[in-house]
VEXDREN-2710 file (C-alpha; in Angstrom, 1 decimal):
% VEXDREN-2710
k/r/px/py/pz
1/MET/18.9/148.9/-8.9
2/ARG/19.3/146.4/-11.7
3/SER/19.8/143.5/-9.4
4/PHE/17.0/144.6/-7.2
5/TRP/14.6/144.9/-10.2
6/ASN/15.6/141.4/-11.5
7/ALA/14.8/139.9/-8.1
8/LEU/11.3/141.2/-8.2
9/PRO/8.4/139.1/-9.5
10/THR/6.2/140.5/-12.2
11/GLU/3.5/141.7/-9.7
12/GLY/6.2/143.6/-7.7
13/ARG/7.4/145.3/-10.9
14/TRP/3.8/146.4/-11.7
15/LEU/3.4/147.9/-8.3
16/LEU/6.7/149.7/-8.3
17/SER/6.7/151.0/-11.9
18/THR/3.7/153.3/-11.4
19/VAL/4.3/154.6/-7.9
20/ALA/5.9/157.9/-8.9
21/ILE/3.2/158.7/-11.4
22/GLN/0.2/157.9/-9.2
23/THR/1.6/160.1/-6.3
24/LEU/2.2/163.1/-8.5
25/GLY/-1.3/164.5/-7.8
26/ARG/-0.9/163.9/-4.1
27/GLY/2.3/165.9/-4.2
28/MET/0.5/168.8/-5.8
29/THR/-2.0/169.1/-3.0
30/LEU/0.0/167.9/0.1
31/PRO/1.9/171.1/0.9
32/PHE/-1.0/173.4/0.1
33/THR/-4.1/171.9/1.6
34/ILE/-3.9/173.9/4.8
35/ILE/-3.0/177.0/2.8
36/TYR/-6.0/176.3/0.6
37/PHE/-8.3/176.1/3.7
38/HIS/-6.9/179.1/5.5
39/GLU/-5.8/181.6/2.8
40/VAL/-8.1/180.7/-0.1
41/ARG/-11.3/179.6/1.5
42/GLY/-10.9/181.9/4.5
43/PHE/-11.2/179.2/7.2
44/ASP/-9.8/180.0/10.7
45/LEU/-6.3/178.5/11.2
46/GLY/-7.5/176.3/14.1
47/ILE/-10.4/175.0/11.9
48/SER/-8.0/174.4/9.1
49/GLY/-5.8/172.3/11.4
50/ALA/-8.8/170.4/12.6
51/LEU/-9.9/169.6/9.0
52/MET/-6.4/168.3/8.3
53/SER/-6.7/166.1/11.5
54/LEU/-10.1/164.9/10.4
55/ILE/-8.4/163.0/7.5
56/ALA/-6.4/161.0/10.0
57/ILE/-9.3/160.7/12.5
58/THR/-11.4/159.0/9.8
59/GLY/-8.5/156.9/8.7
60/LEU/-8.0/155.8/12.3
61/ILE/-11.7/154.8/12.6
62/VAL/-11.6/152.6/9.5
63/THR/-8.1/151.2/9.9
64/GLY/-9.1/148.5/12.5
65/PRO/-12.1/147.1/10.5
66/GLY/-10.1/147.6/7.3
67/GLY/-7.3/145.3/8.6
68/THR/-9.8/142.6/9.5
69/LEU/-11.4/142.9/6.1
70/ILE/-8.0/142.6/4.4
71/ASP/-7.3/139.4/6.2
72/ARG/-10.8/138.1/5.5
73/PHE/-11.4/139.2/1.9
74/GLY/-8.0/140.2/0.6
75/ALA/-6.2/143.5/0.2
76/ARG/-7.2/144.1/-3.4
77/ARG/-11.0/144.4/-2.8
78/VAL/-10.5/146.7/0.1
79/LEU/-8.1/148.9/-1.8
80/VAL/-10.5/149.3/-4.7
81/VAL/-13.2/150.7/-2.3
82/GLY/-10.6/153.0/-0.7
83/LEU/-9.5/154.4/-4.1
84/LEU/-13.1/155.1/-5.2
85/SER/-13.6/157.0/-1.9
86/MET/-10.4/159.0/-2.5
87/ILE/-11.5/160.0/-6.0
88/ALA/-14.9/161.2/-4.7
89/GLY/-13.2/163.1/-1.8
90/CYS/-10.7/165.0/-4.0
91/ILE/-13.4/166.1/-6.4
92/LEU/-15.6/167.4/-3.6
93/LEU/-12.7/169.1/-1.9
94/ALA/-11.9/171.0/-5.1
95/TYR/-15.2/172.9/-4.8
96/ALA/-15.5/173.1/-1.0
97/THR/-16.3/176.7/0.1
98/HIS/-17.8/175.8/3.5
99/PRO/-16.1/173.9/6.4
100/VAL/-18.9/171.3/6.5
101/VAL/-18.4/170.4/2.8
102/ALA/-14.6/170.3/3.3
103/ALA/-15.2/168.0/6.3
104/VAL/-17.2/165.5/4.2
105/ALA/-14.5/165.6/1.6
106/VAL/-11.6/165.0/3.9
107/MET/-13.5/162.2/5.6
108/LEU/-13.8/160.5/2.2
109/ILE/-10.1/160.9/1.7
110/GLY/-9.5/159.6/5.2
111/VAL/-11.3/156.4/4.3
112/ASN/-8.7/155.7/1.7
113/PHE/-5.8/156.6/4.0
114/GLY/-7.2/154.2/6.6
115/VAL/-7.1/151.2/4.3
116/SER/-4.4/152.0/1.8
117/TRP/-1.5/151.7/4.2
118/PRO/-2.3/148.2/5.5
119/GLY/-3.7/147.2/2.1
120/PHE/-0.6/148.0/0.0
121/ASN/1.8/146.9/2.7
122/ALA/0.0/143.5/2.9
123/LEU/0.1/143.3/-0.9
124/ILE/3.8/144.1/-1.0
125/ALA/4.6/141.6/1.8
126/THR/2.7/138.9/-0.2
127/VAL/4.6/139.6/-3.4
128/VAL/8.1/140.0/-2.1
129/GLU/10.0/138.3/0.7
130/GLY/13.2/138.4/2.7
131/GLU/15.9/141.1/2.2
132/VAL/14.2/142.1/-1.0
133/ARG/11.1/143.1/1.1
134/GLN/13.1/145.7/3.1
135/GLN/14.7/147.0/0.0
136/TYR/11.3/147.2/-1.6
137/PHE/9.9/149.3/1.2
138/GLY/12.8/151.7/0.9
139/VAL/12.7/152.0/-2.9
140/ASN/8.9/152.4/-2.9
141/PHE/9.3/155.2/-0.4
142/ALA/11.8/156.9/-2.6
143/LEU/9.5/156.7/-5.6
144/VAL/6.5/157.9/-3.6
145/ASN/8.6/161.0/-2.6
146/LEU/9.7/161.5/-6.2
147/GLY/6.1/161.8/-7.3
148/ILE/5.2/164.0/-4.3
149/GLY/8.3/166.2/-4.7
150/VAL/7.8/166.8/-8.4
151/GLY/4.1/167.4/-7.7
152/GLY/5.1/169.9/-5.0
153/VAL/7.3/171.8/-7.4
154/ILE/4.6/172.0/-10.0
155/GLY/2.0/173.0/-7.4
156/GLY/4.3/175.6/-5.8
157/PHE/4.7/177.4/-9.1
158/PHE/1.1/176.8/-10.3
159/VAL/-1.2/177.7/-7.4
160/ASP/-2.1/181.2/-6.6
161/VAL/-3.8/182.2/-3.4
162/THR/-5.7/184.9/-5.2
163/ASP/-7.1/182.5/-7.8
164/PRO/-9.1/179.6/-6.3
165/ALA/-9.4/177.9/-9.7
166/THR/-5.7/176.9/-9.5
167/PHE/-6.4/175.0/-6.3
168/THR/-9.5/173.4/-7.8
169/THR/-7.3/172.1/-10.7
170/ILE/-4.7/170.5/-8.5
171/PHE/-7.3/168.6/-6.4
172/LEU/-8.9/167.3/-9.6
173/ILE/-5.5/166.1/-10.8
174/ASP/-5.1/164.4/-7.4
175/ALA/-8.4/162.6/-8.1
176/ALA/-7.3/161.5/-11.6
177/SER/-4.0/160.1/-10.3
178/SER/-5.9/157.6/-8.2
179/LEU/-7.2/156.0/-11.4
180/ILE/-3.8/154.5/-12.0
181/PRO/-3.6/152.1/-9.0
182/LEU/-7.3/151.4/-9.5
183/ALA/-6.5/150.2/-13.0
184/LEU/-3.7/148.1/-11.7
185/LEU/-5.8/146.4/-9.1
186/LEU/-8.6/145.7/-11.7
187/GLY/-6.1/144.6/-14.4
188/PRO/-2.6/143.1/-14.0
189/LEU/-2.9/142.6/-10.2
190/ARG/-6.5/141.2/-10.2
191/HIS/-5.2/137.6/-9.4
192/VAL/-2.9/138.6/-6.5
193/ARG/-4.2/137.3/-3.2
194/THR/-3.0/138.3/0.3
195/GLN/-4.1/135.0/1.8
196/HIS/-3.6/131.3/0.9
197/GLU/-6.3/129.6/-1.1
198/ALA/-7.0/127.1/1.7
199/GLU/-7.4/129.9/4.2
200/ALA/-9.5/132.3/2.1
201/ASP/-12.8/131.2/3.5
202/ALA/-11.6/130.7/7.1
203/PRO/-12.2/133.5/9.6
204/PRO/-9.1/135.5/10.7
205/THR/-7.3/134.3/13.7
206/GLY/-5.8/136.4/16.5
207/GLY/-7.6/139.6/17.5
208/TYR/-6.1/143.1/17.9
209/ARG/-6.0/142.7/21.7
210/GLU/-3.9/139.6/21.5
211/ILE/-1.5/141.2/19.0
212/LEU/-1.1/144.3/21.1
213/ARG/-0.2/142.3/24.1
214/ARG/3.1/141.5/22.5
215/PRO/5.7/143.9/24.0
216/ALA/7.4/144.3/20.6
217/VAL/4.2/145.4/18.9
218/LEU/3.3/147.8/21.7
219/TRP/6.7/149.6/21.7
220/LEU/6.9/149.6/17.9
221/THR/3.4/151.2/17.8
222/LEU/4.4/153.9/20.3
223/LEU/7.5/154.6/18.2
224/THR/5.5/154.9/15.0
225/PHE/3.1/157.3/16.7
226/PHE/5.8/159.7/17.9
227/SER/7.6/159.4/14.6
228/VAL/4.5/160.6/12.7
229/PHE/3.6/163.2/15.3
230/ILE/6.9/165.0/15.0
231/GLY/7.4/164.0/11.3
232/TYR/4.7/163.4/8.8
233/GLY/2.0/164.9/11.0
234/GLN/3.7/168.2/10.6
235/MET/4.4/168.1/6.9
236/GLU/0.9/169.0/5.9
237/ALA/0.2/171.4/8.8
238/GLY/3.0/172.5/11.2
239/PHE/5.8/172.9/8.7
240/PRO/3.8/174.9/6.0
241/ALA/2.1/177.0/8.7
242/PHE/5.4/177.8/10.5
243/ALA/7.1/178.5/7.2
244/ARG/4.4/180.9/6.1
245/GLN/3.3/182.5/9.4
246/VAL/6.6/182.6/11.3
247/SER/9.4/182.3/8.8
248/GLU/7.3/184.3/6.3
249/VAL/8.5/182.6/3.2
250/SER/6.6/182.4/-0.1
251/THR/4.6/179.4/-1.4
252/GLN/7.3/178.9/-4.0
253/VAL/9.8/178.3/-1.2
254/VAL/7.5/175.9/0.4
255/GLY/7.1/174.0/-2.8
256/LEU/10.9/174.1/-3.5
257/SER/11.5/172.7/0.0
258/PHE/9.4/169.7/-0.8
259/ALA/11.4/169.2/-4.0
260/VAL/14.7/169.3/-2.0
261/ASN/13.1/166.7/0.4
262/THR/12.4/164.5/-2.6
263/ALA/15.8/165.0/-4.1
264/VAL/17.6/164.0/-0.9
265/ILE/15.4/160.8/-0.5
266/VAL/15.8/159.8/-4.2
267/LEU/19.6/160.4/-4.2
268/LEU/20.4/158.8/-0.9
269/GLN/17.8/156.0/-0.4
270/PHE/19.9/153.3/-2.1
271/ALA/23.1/154.4/-0.3
272/VAL/21.2/154.2/3.0
273/LEU/19.8/150.8/2.1
274/ARG/23.3/149.5/1.6
275/LEU/24.5/151.0/4.8
276/ILE/21.7/149.6/7.0
277/SER/21.6/146.2/5.4
278/GLY/22.3/143.6/8.1
279/ARG/22.4/146.2/10.8
280/ARG/20.0/146.5/13.7
281/ARG/16.9/148.4/12.6
282/THR/16.5/149.9/16.1
283/ARG/20.0/151.4/15.9
284/VAL/19.1/153.0/12.6
285/MET/16.0/154.5/14.2
286/GLN/18.1/156.1/16.9
287/VAL/20.3/157.8/14.4
288/MET/17.2/159.0/12.6
289/ALA/15.8/160.5/15.8
290/LEU/19.0/162.6/16.3
291/ILE/18.9/163.8/12.7
292/TRP/15.2/164.9/13.0
293/ALA/16.0/166.8/16.3
294/LEU/18.6/168.7/14.4
295/SER/16.2/169.5/11.5
296/TRP/13.7/171.1/13.9
297/VAL/16.5/173.2/15.4
298/LEU/17.2/174.5/11.9
299/LEU/13.5/175.3/11.2
300/GLY/13.2/177.1/14.6
301/ALA/16.2/179.3/13.8
302/THR/14.4/180.7/10.7
303/GLY/11.9/182.3/13.0
304/PHE/14.5/184.8/14.1
305/LEU/15.0/186.1/10.5
306/PRO/11.5/186.2/9.0
307/ASP/11.0/187.2/5.4
308/SER/14.6/187.0/4.5
309/LEU/16.9/184.9/2.3
310/ALA/18.4/183.2/5.4
311/ALA/14.9/182.1/6.4
312/ALA/14.2/180.7/2.9
313/ILE/17.5/178.8/3.0
314/GLY/16.8/177.5/6.5
315/VAL/13.3/176.3/5.5
316/ILE/14.8/174.4/2.6
317/ALA/17.6/173.1/4.7
318/PHE/15.1/171.8/7.2
319/MET/13.4/169.6/4.6
320/GLY/16.7/168.3/3.3
321/VAL/18.0/167.2/6.7
322/PHE/14.6/165.8/7.6
323/ALA/14.6/163.8/4.4
324/PHE/17.9/162.2/5.3
325/GLY/16.2/160.8/8.5
326/GLU/13.2/159.6/6.4
327/THR/15.4/157.3/4.4
328/MET/16.2/155.4/7.6
329/LEU/12.6/155.2/8.9
330/GLN/10.6/153.8/6.0
331/PRO/12.7/150.7/5.2
332/THR/12.8/149.7/8.9
333/VAL/9.4/150.1/10.6
334/PRO/7.2/148.4/8.0
335/ALA/9.7/145.6/7.7
336/ILE/9.6/144.9/11.4
337/TYR/5.8/144.8/11.5
338/ASN/5.7/142.4/8.6
339/ASP/8.4/140.2/10.0
340/LEU/6.4/140.0/13.2
341/ALA/3.2/139.0/11.4
342/SER/2.1/135.8/9.6
343/ASP/0.1/135.5/6.4
344/ARG/-3.1/135.1/8.4
345/THR/-2.5/138.3/10.5
346/ARG/-0.7/140.5/8.1
347/GLY/-3.6/142.8/7.4
348/ARG/-4.1/143.5/11.1
349/TYR/-0.4/144.0/11.9
350/ASN/-0.3/146.6/9.1
351/ALA/-3.6/148.1/10.4
352/ILE/-2.0/148.6/13.8
353/ASN/1.0/150.3/12.0
354/SER/-1.5/152.4/10.1
355/ALA/-3.5/153.3/13.3
356/ALA/-0.3/154.5/15.0
357/PHE/0.5/156.5/11.8
358/GLN/-3.0/158.0/11.8
359/GLY/-2.9/158.8/15.5
360/GLY/0.3/160.8/15.0
361/ALA/-1.3/162.5/12.0
362/ILE/-4.3/163.5/14.1
363/THR/-2.4/165.0/17.0
364/GLY/0.3/166.6/14.8
365/PRO/-1.9/169.1/13.0
366/LEU/-4.0/169.8/16.1
367/VAL/-1.0/170.6/18.2
368/ALA/0.5/172.7/15.4
369/GLY/-2.8/174.6/14.8
370/VAL/-3.3/175.4/18.5
371/MET/0.3/176.3/19.3
372/LEU/1.0/178.3/16.1
373/GLY/-2.4/179.9/16.2
374/GLY/-1.7/181.0/19.8
375/GLY/1.7/182.4/18.9
376/LEU/3.6/179.7/20.8
377/ASP/6.2/179.3/18.0
378/GLY/9.2/178.6/20.3
379/TRP/7.2/176.0/22.4
380/PHE/6.1/174.3/19.2
381/ILE/9.7/173.8/18.1
382/GLY/10.6/172.6/21.6
383/VAL/7.9/170.0/21.5
384/MET/9.1/168.7/18.1
385/ILE/12.7/168.4/19.4
386/ALA/11.5/166.5/22.5
387/GLY/9.4/164.2/20.4
388/SER/12.4/163.4/18.3
389/LEU/14.4/162.4/21.3
390/THR/11.5/160.3/22.6
391/VAL/11.6/158.3/19.3
392/GLY/15.3/157.5/20.0
393/GLY/14.5/156.3/23.5
394/LEU/11.6/154.1/22.3
395/ALA/13.9/152.5/19.7
396/LEU/16.3/151.5/22.5
397/VAL/13.5/149.9/24.4
398/LEU/12.2/148.1/21.3
399/GLU/15.6/146.6/20.7
400/ARG/15.2/144.5/23.9
401/THR/11.9/143.0/22.9
402/VAL/12.6/141.7/19.3
403/THR/14.8/138.9/18.1
404/PRO/17.9/139.8/16.0
405/GLU/16.2/138.3/12.9
406/VAL/13.2/140.6/13.2
407/ASN/15.6/143.5/14.0
408/GLY/17.3/142.9/10.6
409/VAL/20.3/141.0/11.7
410/THR/21.1/137.6/10.2
411/VAL/22.0/135.1/12.9
412/THR/24.1/132.1/12.0
413/GLY/23.5/128.7/13.6
414/ILE/26.8/129.0/15.6
415/ASP/25.8/132.4/17.0
416/ALA/22.4/131.2/17.9
417/GLY/23.8/128.2/19.7
418/ARG/26.2/130.4/21.7
419/ARG/23.4/132.7/22.7
420/ALA/21.3/129.7/23.8
421/VAL/24.1/128.4/26.0
422/ALA/24.8/131.8/27.5
423/ALA/21.2/133.0/28.0
424/PRO/18.9/131.7/30.8
425/GLY/16.1/131.3/28.3
426/ILE/15.7/130.4/24.7
427/HIS/13.5/132.6/22.4
428/ARG/11.3/130.6/20.1
429/THR/9.2/131.8/17.2
430/ASP/5.5/131.2/17.4
431/ASP/3.4/130.5/14.4
432/ASP/2.4/134.1/14.0
433/GLY/6.0/135.3/14.1
434/GLY/6.1/136.2/17.8
435/THR/8.6/135.1/20.4
436/ARG/8.3/133.5/23.8
437/THR/10.9/132.4/26.3
438/GLN/11.2/128.8/27.6
END
């Protein structure tokens, strides 16, 4: 940790040092938003799932324009607008007693989600480079989960479904936590630019259609979508709903499971970073896919022993095993996207990453709401397991479309020469980080 910290520039240290604090509020609301809609405000479970998806739908709509605006005007300005929208949405959601009001609130939150992913990733990629960048994505992910996990524990013991005021409080705390990154962007990071001075006034080059024509980007985007669909898309909807409605565990157990998720990530992330350093990122993703499939098997088993100690242990174990897989995903996927991109297209590459993320986050809660609301508990688990295995297959295909360097493998001049002699074509790197065969 010390050597990694010393390798960071001042701006990188500012970004990293406040991550856990600013995500604390998000952690307090993340596991309980769908519970808030369904059990506190009395919305139908299907409507509650749709509201959760509306966050991602809005994010998906603004992600494309947001990526272009990031490349045109810089990530900092776009992020400021997104954070202001997040604050307004959380405050409105705290007092939402009607689905229409809740819909407006989650749409405001979705605006921030749509621009924050490509914005902060572009900011990070500008500040740090090389191997430190992959390490940064991993450490940042661990700290994000630290804040979310601690917030989940606090929220689990604080909220009470019979007292709406407790939920109002955590949403207001979530709004207040967004003031921290806003202060950073307006203060210490106000001079950070995500484009070169000479290019600041030039229009962005390379449209989304051109970028998506690249096979590596296409397969990576599909992999991201399925990863979120069976992963993060279920953390806010499918998992809490299954745990409450099928496994019949308490809100305290749900909150504790998020704490275990955080503990595993924080404790293992550096060890995983050491293990995957210099290894093919696609191989790491295949291992992650198998681990996630196992985690869903564990959660499905809790449905056979509802409202029992075994169910509670199984729910917590699910989040622990799932977290181990998470430590392999976050350092790899963003790093590949940013290694494929150039400074002129970084905002749009990260926007495509964000769009795939939002797409999975849209379909995840919708599928969970419909299947669990219709009593298709076993089929729901089966879909999650099949999705995990699909991620492994996509990683195998992706490996054939990226260069070893983009895949996280350092290639020496001798090795590159041997491949050039043995291969019928030579892969060259374009100006935007792509490859073509001559």
